[in-house]
N, C-alpha and C positions, 0 to 999 in steps of 0.2 A: 262194540266191535263193528256192528253194521253201520252205525253213524260215522265212525272213523273212516271206514272204507268209502262211504259216500262222499265225505269231505275230501278225501285224497283224489277221487275222480274229478271233483269240481276243480281242484287246484291244477290238475293236469290239463283239463280242458281250457282253463283260463290261460295257462302258460302257452298252450298251442296257439290260441288266438293271438296272444302277444307276439309270438315269434313270427306268425304269418303277417301280422300288421307291420312289424319292423322290416320284414323282407320286402313287403310291398313298397315301403317308404324308400328303401335303398335301391331296389331294382324296378322302380315305377317306370312304366312305359313312357316314351317321349315321342313327340311328333317330329319324325325325321323329315317330312315334307316341309314343315315350317322352317326347320333348321337349314335344310338345303336351300330354301328360298332366300333366307337371310345371308347365307354364305355366298351364294351366287352373285348377290348384288355388289360384292366388293371386287370381283374379278376385273372389271373394266374401270375401276376407280383411277382417276388421275388428279394431280394437284390442281386445286382450285374448284373441284366439284363439291357438291353437297356432301358433308361428312356424316349425315344421318345414318347411312348404311353401316359405316364403320362403328359408330356409337352403338348401333343395335347389336353388332357382333360382339363388341366388348361387354355389353350387358349380358348377352347370351352366355359368354364364358364365365362371367361372375356368377350367374345363376346356377351354373353347373358345378359349383365348388363341392357340393355334397352329393353329386350325381356322377359317380365314376364312369358308368357306362355311357352316359350322355357326353361327358367330357372326352372319353376315348373316341367316340363317334365324330365329335367336332374336330379333334386332332386329325383323324384319318381323312375327313373331307377337306380340311385345309391343305393337307399334304397333296391330295389329289388335284386341287385347284391351283397349286403353286406354279406349276409349269406353264399353264396357259394364261396366268394373270399378267396384266400390264405391270410396268416397273413399280409404280406407286402401290399397286395392289400386292405385288410380291413383298415390298417393304413392310406393309401392314401385316401380312400373313406371318412374316418372319418374327415380327414383334410379338404376335400372339403365341407363336410356337416357343419363343423364349420363355413364356409363362407356363405353357401346358405341354411342351414337347417331351416326348419319350423316344424310345428306340424306334417306334413305329414310323415317326415322321423323318427320321434321319436320312433314308435314301433320297427322298425328295429334296431335302435341303442340301445334301451333298453335291447334287448336280450344279448348284449355284456357286460352289466354293472356288472354282477356277476361272470364273468369268469376272473380268474387271468391274463390270457394271453391277454385279450382284454379290460379289464376294463379301463385302462388308456386312450386308444384311444377313447373309448366310452365317457368317462367323458369329454375329450377334445372336442368331436363333439357336445355334448349336453349342455355343461356348459354355453355357451353364447346364446343358443337358447331361445328366449324371450317367447315362447308359454307356457301357463299353463300346457300343456301336458308334456313338458320337466320336469317341477318341479314335476309333479305327478310320472313320470317314476323314478326320483331319489328317491322320498319318498318310492315308491314301492320296489325299489331295496335295500333300507336300511336294511330291516329286513331279506333279503335273503343273503346278502353279508358277507364275512368273516370279522373279525375285521380290517384287513389291508385295505380291500376295503371300509369298512364302513368309515374309516377316510378320504379317498379320496372323497367319496360321501358327507360326512358331511361338508367338507371344501367347496365343491361346493354349497351346500344348504345355507351355511353361506354367501358366496360371492353373491349369488342370493337374499339374504335377504328374504328367503322363509318363510313367516309367518305361512304357513300351516304345516310346519315341526316342529314347536316348541314343540308340545306335544310329538312326537316321540323322539326328541332330549332330552327332559327332562327325559324320561325313561332311555336313554343311559347314562345320567349324573350319575345316581345312580346305574344302573344295568350293565353297560358296563365295559369292561376292562379299566385299568388306562388311556392308551393312547387314547382310544376311548372316554372316559369320558372327557378328557382334550380337545379333538377336538370338542366335543359337546358343552362344555361351551364356547369355543372360537367362535363357530358358533352362539350361542345364543347372545353373545355380539355384533356380527355384525348385527344380525337380529333386536335386540332391541324389544321394545314394552313391555306392562305390563306383558304378559305371560312369556317372557324371563326373565324379572327382578324378577318375583316371584320365578322362578326356581333357578336363580343365588343367590338370598337372602338365599334360603334354602340350596343351595350348600355351601355357605360361613358358614352357621351355623351348618350344619350336615355332610358335606363332610369331607373326611380325609385330613390330612395335605398336601398330595401331590396335591390335587385338589384345595386347598384354594387359592393359588396365581393365578392360571389360572382363577378361578371363579371371583376373585377380579378384575383382569385385564379385564375380559369380562364385569363385572359390570360397570367398568369405561368407557368401550366402549359404553355401553348403554347410559351413561350420555352424551357422545359426540354426539351420534345420536339424543338425545333429543334437544341438543343445535342446531344441524343442522336443526332440524324441528321447531325451534322457541320456544321450550318448556323449557325456561331457568330456570323457577322456579322449575320445577320437577328435572332438572339437578342439580340445586344447592343443593337439598336435598341429592342426591347421593354424590356430591362432599364433602359436610360437613361430611357425614358419613365416607368417605374414607380418610379424612384429619386427622382422629383421631390418637392418639399416638401409638395405637396398630398395625397400618398397617406398611408395609415395606416402607422404605424411598422412593423408586422409585414410589410407589403408592401414598404416601402422597404428594410427589412433584407434580405429575400429577394432583392430586385432588385440591391442592392449586392453581396451575396454572389455572385449569379449573374454579374454583370458582372465582378467580380474573377476568378472562376474561368475565364471565357472569355478574359480578357485583352483585352477590347474596347477600342477607341480611346477615350481619355478616362477610362479606369477609374481611373487613379492620381489624377487631379484629383477625381473624384467620391468616392473613398474618403477622401481627405484632408479634403474638406469634411464628410464624414459624421462625422469624429472630433469635430466640434463640434456635432453635431446635438442638437436639444432633447430627443430621446428617448434614454434610457439604452440601450435595446435596440439602437438603430441605432449608437450609439457603440461598444458592445461588439462588434458585428458588424464595424464598420470596423477596429477594432484587430486583430481576428482576421484580416481580409483583408490588412492590412499584414504580418502575420506569415507568411502562407501563400501570398500571391499569386505565381504563377509567371510566367516570361517573362524575356527578356533585358533587362538594365539596369534591372529594376524597382526594385532597391534604390537605385541611383543616382538614379532618377527621384523616388522618395520623399524621399531625402536632399536633393536639389536644391531641394525645396519648403520645406525647413526655414527658411532665413534670412528668407524673406518672410512667415512666419506670425506670429501673435500668440504671446505667451508661453504662454498656455494651450494653444494648438494645438501649439506646439513640445514642451511637456512630454508630451502624449499621443503625438505622433508619434515622439519619441525613445524612449519606452517600448516602443512597438510595434516599432520598428526593432531595438531591443536584443533583444527576444524573437525577432525574425526570425533573428538570429544570423549575419548576413552582414557581414564586416568591410569591405565596400565602403562602408558608411556611416560608418566610424570617423573619417575626416578631418573631415567636416562636423560630426559630433557633438562631437568633441574641441574644435573651435573654439567651440562653444556652451558649453563648460566655462568660458569667459571672459565669458559673458553678464552683463549688468547685473542680470538677474533671478535671484534666489537659487534659485527653484524650477527654473528652466531649468538652472542650473549643477548642482544636485543630480541632476537627471534625467540630464544628460550624464555626470556622474561615475559614476553607477550603470551606464550603458550601456557606458562604456569597459571596465568590469570584465567584461562579457559578450563584447565584440567585440574587445578589445585583445589585445596580445601583449607580449613582452619590451620592445619599443620604447615601450610606453605607461607603463612604470614611472616614468620620470623625470617625465612629465607629471603623473601621479597624486601622486607625492611632493611635487612643487612645489605642486599644488593643495591638498594636505593642509596643507602648511606655511603657505600664505597664505589658508586658508579663513576666510570671514567669520562662520562659526557652527559650533557643535559638530556640528550635523546634517550640514553640508557636509563637515566634516572626516571624520566617520564614513563618509560616502558614499565618499570617496576611499580611506580605509583598507580598507573592505570590498571595494572593487574591486581593490585590491592583493592581497587574499587570494584573490579569485575568478579572477584572470587565469590563462589557460591557455596552454600552449605551451612549446617548448624555450627554455631560457635565462632564464625569468622569475625563478627563485630566485637565479641568479647576478646578475641585474640588481638585485634587491632587496638582496642582500648589498653590492653596490657602492654603491648609494645609501645604505645604512645606514652604511657606512664613511666616506662623505663628508658625513654629516649631523652636526649638533650634538646635544648630549646628549638633550634631550627627544624630538626626532624619532628619534634613534638607538634609544632604548628602544622606541618605538612600532613601528619597523621590525623590531626583534627579535621583538616580539609577532606581527607579520605573518608572519615566518619560522616561528614556532611554529605559528600557525594554518594555515599552508600545509603543515605537516609536512615542512619542508625539511631532510631528513636530510643533504643535501650541504653544508649550511651549518655543520656542527659545528665544523670547524677555525676558521672565522671567529668563531663564538660562544665558543670557548675563549679566543680572543684578547680578546674583549669582556669576559670575566669578570675581566680585569685592568684594565679601563678606569678612569680616575680618578674617574668619576662613579658614585656608589653605586647610583643607580637603574638605570643601564646594567648594572652588575655583577649586581645582583639579578635583573633581567629575563633576563640571559644565562644565569644558573644555572637559572632556571625553565625556559627553553627547552631547555637541555642535559639536564635531567631527563627530558624527553620525547623528545628527538631523538638523544642520544648512545647509543652501543652499547657492548658489553663491551670492545672494544679501547680505549675512551676512559676507562676507570675510573682507570688510573694517572694520566693527565693531570688528571682531576677531583680526585683525592686530593692531588696536588701543589699545585693551586690552592687547595684547602681549607686546607692548612697555611700558605699565604701570607696568608690573610685576616687583617685587622688588627682587626676589630670583630665583636661577637657577631651583629649583624644579618646581615652578609654571610656569616658562618660558618654560620648556620642554613640559609640558602638553599643554600650549597654542600653542607652535610650532606644535605639532602633530595635533591639531585641525585645525590650519590654513592651514597646508599642505593638509590634507584630504579634507577640504571644497574647497580649491582653485582648486583641481583637478576635482571638479564637474563642473567647468566653461566650457561650451561647446567649446568656441573658445580657443584653446590651446595657441595662441599667447598672449591672454589677462590674462592668469591665474596668472601671476606674477605682474600685474600692481599695485595692492594695496601695495604689499610688496616693490616694487621698489620705489614707491612714499614715503613710510615711511623711507626707507633706505637713500634716498637723503636728507631727513630733519634731520637725526639722527647723533648726535655727540658722544654719549656714546658708548664706545667700546663693553661693554657687550651686549647692545641691537643690535648693528650692527652685532655682531657675531650671535645672535639669528635670526635676519632677514636673514643672509646668509644661516643658516641651513635650514630655510624655503624654500629659493630659491633652495637649493640643493634637497629638497624633491619635489618641483614643477617640476624642471628639464626641462624647455622648453628652446628655443633658447636664449631669452633675459636673463633668469636666468643664463645660461652658460656664456654669455659675461660678465655679472656683476661679477660673481665669479672668472673668469679668471683674470679680472682686480684686484679684491681684493687679489688674490694670490701674487700680486706684490707690495702690499702696505707695507709700512715700519713697521707698527704696528705688532708685533709678534703674538698677539692673533688673529687679523683679518686674517693675512696670514695663520696661522695654521688652522683656521676654514675653510678658502677657500680651502686649499689643501685637508683637510679631506673630504670636501663636494665633490670635484672632484674625489677623490679616491673611493667614493661610488656611483658615477654617474650611473644611471640605464641603459644608452644606450651608443652606440659607439661614440656619438658626442664629448665626452671629451677625446678621445684617444690621439689626437695630443697635447692637452693642458697638459696632464699628462706626455707625452714624453718630452715636453719642460722643464717642472719642473725637471724631472729626469736628463736631460742633463745639466741644468744650476744651480741648487741649491747647496749650500754648506751645507745645513742642512741635516744631515744624516737621521733623522727621516722622513723629507719630501721626501727625495730621495727614501727611501724604500717604503713609502706610495704611491708615484707616480708610481714607477715601478710595484708594486703589482696591482694598479688600471689599469695601461696600459696593463699588461698581461691579466688581467681579461676581459677587454673590447675587446682585440683582438679576443676573442672567440665569441663575440656577432655579429649578422648579421649587415651588413652595405650596403646601396644601392649606395652610392656616391663615395666611395674610391676605386680607381683602385688597382689592385693587385700589380703593380710595386711600388706604393706608400707605401703599407703595407710592402713589402719586404725591401724597403729603410728604413722605420721606424725601422724595426727589426734589420737591420745591424747597424744603429746608436745606438740603445739600446745596442747591443752586444759589439760594440766598446767602449762604455762608461762603461760597466760593469768591475769593478776592484776587484771583489771578487768572490769566488766560489759560494756563495749564490746567488749573482745577476745573474751570468751566468746561474745557474740552473733555475732561474725565467724566464729569457729570452727564454731559451730552451723550457720551458713549454708553453710559448706563441707561439713560432714557431710551436709547435706540432699542433696548430689549423689553420695553414696557408696551405691550400691545393694547393701547387704549387711546381713544380720540383725545382725551384730556392731556395726554402726554404731548400731543401736537401743540396744544395751547402753550405749554411750558417752553417748547422749543422755538416756536415761531418768532418771538422777539429777537432771537439771536441771529436770524437770517439777515438782519440789517447791520450786523457788526462784521466788518471785513475780516478781522483776525480769526474769527471762529465761524464764519459763514459756511465753510466747507464741512466742518464737523456737524454744524446744525442741520445742514442739508442732508448729510448722510443719515442722521438720526431721523429726520422727518420722512425721508423716503422709506426707511425700514419700518417705521411705525405705520405709515400709510399702507404699505404693502401688507402688513399683518391684519389690517382692519377692512380690507376690500369687501369681504363678505358680510361684515357686521355693521359697518358705519361708512359706507362708500361715499355718502354726501360730504362728510367732513374731510375724508381723505382726498376727494376731488378738489375741494376748495383749497386745501393745503398745498396740493401739488401745483395748482394754477398760480397761487401766490409765489411759490418757490420758483417756477419758471419765469416769473416776471422780474426776479432779481438775480437769477443765477446765470453766470457766464460759462462755467466749466462744462465743456461738451459731454464729457463722460457722465457727469451727474445729471445733466439735462436728459440724456438718453434714458437713464434709470428712472427719472421722474415720469417721462413720457411712457415708459413701459408700465408703470403703475396706473397711469390714466387709461392705457389700453386695456388693462385687466379690469378696471372699473367699468369701462364701456361694455366689455364682454359679459360681466356680471349682471349689468342692467338688462342686457339683451336676453340673457337666460331667464331672468325673472318674468319678462313680458312674453315669453314663448307660450303658445296655447298648450 
């Protein structure tokens, strides 16, 4: 017990010390003389003088943030100095009082409120002062100030929402100058309350035309204040009054928006009427209200108004309800899809696409089939594409399977537009449909929707096609889907299997075209072999596939065909393909091999056209030896231009690696070249060579 008592005394003693220490921290003494010295230095401050005294006072105020007694002293001393300070000093003091001012400094600042020279700085100092004394000072100054200063003070009273100034402001509404009266009604709108509203109602009824709009705008502000205070019913009364047809469009718009936001009684009816307003601004606001208005059963209320409205109103309201996105309006809107008015029908069909679900598919398909115009049909088909929710794709598939050929094709297109991957099996079946348009549309969709697992099925369908048109669609689908197989070496497997088992020439050619589109290593081997087959159609298909090969792997095969074939068409196709592939990047072919291939091609060329083609290919070979191949042709008039173009391009590509040979070639070229444009290009290469040499010799 004795130890416990001793501990308790220690605890009390420590607590006392802590309290004393905290008290000292809060109420620590401060050096008034030093403060007075710093404050006195700002009294005579004028523009252009050293700002250091001002900076010192600003720092003094910052340092007093946690020293309430010191800050209070600073405020008191600033107030004392205000009257005797020069104009710039007064301005600086007022700025500091804006920050630290309380009721204590109000009397000093109030003296400046009615002086034209100091009123603005005084208003700045006192405007944010929360004390009642500040409000009283502003009210007292109101009757003494000039009209110009009255407007400044009135604005402050409005910003402060000074309820005690309402009566005085009311007098100025009717007795003050025009600008003062407008400022007064604006302030009353900010202040709000029953007193302000009574004055504003009177101003709207009795005031002159110049004051009417300002009073109405202020009246609208009162309604906003009521909403902010939770008094929505009172606000609704004002909004209804201001939504009347006699008000300006901007006022009607704001009132309708306010009424819709509060959900006041009769808001739905007023919003619907506004959809037909003469002013575009009001109509736009009304449509926005339909989209966003909150409250129970609002959608049903809007929808229930639809049947009794004019066609124009129905179109607008349907569009707004569609944007609202609430399916509660779907039943009424779908019924209007049968309207006698085509614009209403189109609007309804568009809306069903936004609001509907799987159950709406049948309605839209039926509407599309029986549409009275292409626009109406497009609206129904677009909505089928837009429909969201579970089961929509399945419902479209079912409708497609139950439709006749023209609509069947269009519904396949809908599945494609919907990216309905789950419809692939149904589409594979449609690829065998008796109608050619259905088959082609199905293959088009399969090209987008089918996956790697469907390649074998697509190839089987391809070999069954009986005409070239269907076959080409099937080929495109097979190529596209085969390319989706992750393992590149396996992409051609299904096609190669089918090709080995196929005897019909037309089908073999079709499969070869697919291999050309797949363009992997195994496809290349097979097509090269096919280019040597005796059948002319198979051979032609293979050569054309190689000529279109998408990468450099077919370069040698095309050169071999060019060197060996007697078929002039195949010879030209092969040369063109060879030249095109020379420009493509290759990782495995050495430059010497490329140059050898080019020499062989040039040696085989027996016409000017073929030589020009080879020269265009050589232009893409960035090696000095390519210049050696090109140079002899600079002496031949018929192909000099093509040879020059090739030489310039080759030389330009080896400026950094073999500038000496490039320079020799360009000088030789300039000696025989007459074409000014080509000469300029050659001279540009020489300039680049000169710069390159200069860079090398830089220290």
